[in-house]
N, C-alpha and C positions, 0 to 999 in steps of 0.2 A: 685513282685507286686507294689513298691514304685516306680520303675523308671516306669511303667504304665501312671499315671498320667502327669508326664511334658512332655515327650513323644509324646502324644497327646496336650497338650496345645503349645506346639513349633511348632508339624506342623500346626495345624490351623492359628495359627498367621503366622509363616513364609510363608504360601501359600495364605494365605491373601494379601501377598504380592507383591508375583511374578505370579500369575495366571494371564494370559491375560498382561504381562506388556506392560506399555504404551497405553494401554487401557484404566485403572481406575487405579484412587488409594486408593480407598476406598470402603468400604465394599456396596453391593447396598441391600436397604429394598424393598420389594413392599409397596406401600402402599393401597389403597381401593382395587388396582387390579395388578398383576403381570405383571412385565416387562418379554418380551420375547425378544430373539436373537436368529440369525443366529449360528448354533454351530460353526461354524469356529470362530467367537466371541471370543470365550472362548478356543477354538482347539480345537473342536472334529469335524470327518468325517459326513458329512450329509449323504454320502451314507452306510457308514456304520450302523446309525443309522435305516437307512429304512430298512435295514437288519435286522432290530433289530424289526423293524415293522413287518416287514412279519412273522418272529418266534412270534410275539404276536400271527396273525393271524390264522396262523397255527397250534399253539402246546399249545398254553392256554387259559385261558378263564377271561381276561383281562377285566375288563368294565372300568378303569381308572388307566392313567398312567401319570404322572409325574417329570420331571427331571430337576434340579434346578441345575446351575453351577454359585458362587456367587452372588446370590442372582437372575438369572433370567432365564426364563424356558427357554431350550435348546431345548428340545423337548417333546411330550404329545402324550397320546392318550386316546380315548373313552371320555365318558361323566365326566370330572374331575369337573362339578361343581353338581354334584349331589348327593344328602343330600341321606344315609344310614347308617344303619346297622353298628359300628366298633366293630368288639369281643377283642382280648386280647390285643391291643392299649392301650384299656381301662390301663389298668395295668402302662404302660409307662409313662401313660399322667397324672396320681395320683403321681408316685413318683414325677411328675415335681411340682405337686401341693403342695407337701411337701414341699419346700422348705423354703419361706416366713416363714412360722409359725417353721418351727425348728429352723430357725435363732434367731427369735422373741422370741422364750422358752417358745410357744405356744403350740408346738407339744416337749414332752420328748419322745423322739426314743427309753427309757429304761422304760418308762411304763408296767406295766404286763397287761397279759390280766386280773389279779385278780385285781392288780389295778384298772381298769377299771370296773369291774365291769360287765365284760362276762361271758356268760357261755352259753351253746348249749343244743336241744334238745339232750337230753337221759344224761345230764351232761356231763363238762368235767373231766379227769384226774388232781390228784393236781399236778403231772407234767407239764400238758398241759397248765396250770393256770402260770406257770412261762414264759412262754414265752414272749417278750420283743416286744413292736412295732415294732423294727429294725430286729426281726426276724421272722415277716412275711413279711415285704417290699423285705428282700434278700429272700423270699422263704426258709425259715431255721429253722420253729418253733416248729417242733416235735411234731404238732399236726397233725392228722391223722382224723380227721371227715370229714364225706363225706359235702361237699360243697352244695348249695343250686343250684347251675346249672356244669352242663358237664361241659368237654373239658379241661380235665388235666390229670394226673399220678398217681392217688391213686390209683389204680388198682397195683400199684407196689411197695405201701406204704409199708414198714414193720412194725410191730406191733403196733394198741395203747400202748405208754405208754414207750416203746421201747430204744427209743432218746432221750437225756436232748438236750432243746433249742438250735440255734443255734450250733446244732451239725451235721445235715447231710440235704444235701439240694435236698425238692422235691418238682417240682411246682402242686401244691395246688389251688385250688381254693378256698380252704376254707383259708388258709393263706389271698389269694388279696381279698376274701368279708371284710373279719375281717379288713384288712388295709384299706378299705374304712368307715368302723363302726368308727375304730379308730379314722382315720379324722374329722368325723363327732361329734365327741361324743368331742373330744377333743377344737376343736375349733369352736364349734357351730355352724354350718356352714352345708347346704347340699350340698353333691358334684357338683352338677350340676350348682348350686349357685355360688359358689366359681371359677368354672371355667369360667363359663360366665365372673364375673369383676376383674378375676386375671390374665388368660389369652388372651381368646377370644379377648376379649374388646382391650387390650391393643397391638394386633398384629393385631387386625382389618381380623380376619376372616369372610370372605366374605359369608358363606352361614349360617351361623351357627342360629338353632333355639330351643333357650330352652324348649320349648312346647311340644317336641318331646322326650323331654330326661326322662324315667321314670325308676327308680329299677324294677327289677324282680328277680323270683327265685322261687324253691320250698319251702316255708316256713316249711312244714310238716319236712321236710330232717333238714334245718338246718334253724337258724334267721336272717342270713345272707346275703342279697341280692345282685345281681350281681347291678352294675352299668355304662350297655353299653355304649357311645356316638354314635351319631348318625353326622359324619360328611363328608362335600365331598374331594376327592381326592387331590385338590388344598389346602383345609385347612388342611387336613394332613399334607403335605410340607412345611405348614408355620412350623405349629410344630414339623418339625424335621431344617427346617432354625433357630426357636429359638436354638435349641439345638445344634447346629452346632455355631454358636455365642457365646455359653455359657451361653444362659440366658439371651442375650442383643438384645434389638430392637431398631435397629438405634436412640443409646446414652441413652435409656428405660430400668435398670438392674429388668426386668418383672423376673428374677431367680435371685437366687443369683449364681454368676460364681460360687463359690466356692462348690456349691451345683450340680449345671449340671454338674461339675467333676464330684463328687465323686457318682452319680447314674449312672455313666458310666464307673465306675472304677469296677475293677474284685474283688468279692468277689467268687464266688466260680470258680474258677479255670476249664478249661476243662476237667483232669483225676478226679475232683472230682463230677463230673453230676453225676445224678441219677434218672433213674434207667442208668444201665451199659452202653447199647446201646447208650444214648449221647455224652459218650465219644466219639465215632468214628465219631462226628457231627462237626459243628464249631465253637460252639458256649459255651461263657463261662456265668456266671450271673453277675448280679451286683444287684442295687437296682429297679429289676421290667424292665430290661434293659439288652438285650441278646449283648454279645461281641465278635467280633470275635477274635479266636483264634485260636493256632496252626499252621497248613500249611494252614491256611484261613488268618489269621493275615499278609498278605505280598501286597505288590503295594499299590493299588488303594483302599483295605480293611483293612493296617494296622492302627489301632488305630481304627476303626470303631463299629460303632454300629447300635441297630436295634430294635422297637418295631413290635411284631409280631402277628397275630392272623390268624384265621382258616379262612382257605378256599382262603386265598390266600390274606391278608390285611397285609401289611406293610409298613414301615417307615423305611427308610434306611438313615442313615447320614455317611460319608465317609469323616471328617478331611482332609485325605490324599490326595484327588481329588476334592475338596472344592465341596461337591457334597452332593445333597437330594437327595432320591427319595422315592414318595408315591406311593402305586399300592394298588391294591383294586378288589377284583372279588367281585360286588354286592348278597350276599345271597339270593336276591329275586330271583333270576335268578336261585336256587337251582345245581348253580353250584360250582366247584371250583376251582383255579389253585395251584399244589403242591409245595413244597419249591423246589425241584429240578428244574422243568421248573423257578423258581423265578432264582434262583440264578445262572442258564445260563446265563439268561435274563441279569441279573446284571454285569455279567463279558463281555456278547457283545458290554453293552452301558459303562465300563468303557475301555476296548480296544478299543473302538471307538477315543481315543485321539489321535491326531497326534503324529505320534513319533516325529518330530523336535520341539515339545513344552513339551515334556517329559523329553529334555536334559538338 
């Protein structure tokens, strides 16, 4: 695990220098709007990308797609400016938000649920109250209390009280919702207000609307609501690009670089994922980010990571290709795009790289 982080950092820095050699000598950042470029400028075949477009139309329910290489959009599809509900990508965004407050000591990752004075409907067990904030943000709390919202693996959880905090990975919304509550308790700030000042404004999100952001959930199940964001696809791409640049935005360190590295380093490797069916997939897990592992961690995907949400919402960051791909299927239409179809789309996009540029 110790070699993963330096390799990712090296890949990012190296490719920033060589991709499109001769065309530019520094990273490009969007100002108030994204810059666009012909795919060939960055070494991609426009015809192959049009094949990807046909695949989207024929096989997916994509409502927005943005492909960014070295800070310029080389391919897009759908309504990329439409603001809509963002599912579990919210968790990865919260992980980013923790960074500045961990650095200045406002957030102590070793605080326990008990230290924070947290309990829940029906009461938490003594062993559950020992879970630390770091266990929450890595989905290893050992607390299998029901969450206020659906969309997790709790149906496959061990018995309550059977695991020590930090011992066992399970993707449980209770962890993530309480991680949000812990953020607010320690910072004294509302998540959405903090997101606006700490990230949305510094990176100039084009379509962010604070007024549409509210927490939700069934408080009879759990005291801790979910905190879903509402973003456009092109603003999702800005989030990904901030991560690709290790928290730096045109010279301003919006997120500490070491924290940007840490949250996308592997905490739970593929072979330790739970339930067991996840061990045949493509991902390990970091700090609320999914990390490409195993046979998927090759080529353009080497060192890559993702924010993932239900119905087809993804922010994919591929340092080896200097690429960010933001994808959305808008929940309002009652349709979805499956992971398998999206993964094939990713492969089509990355395979559109012109062979000569890859040598």
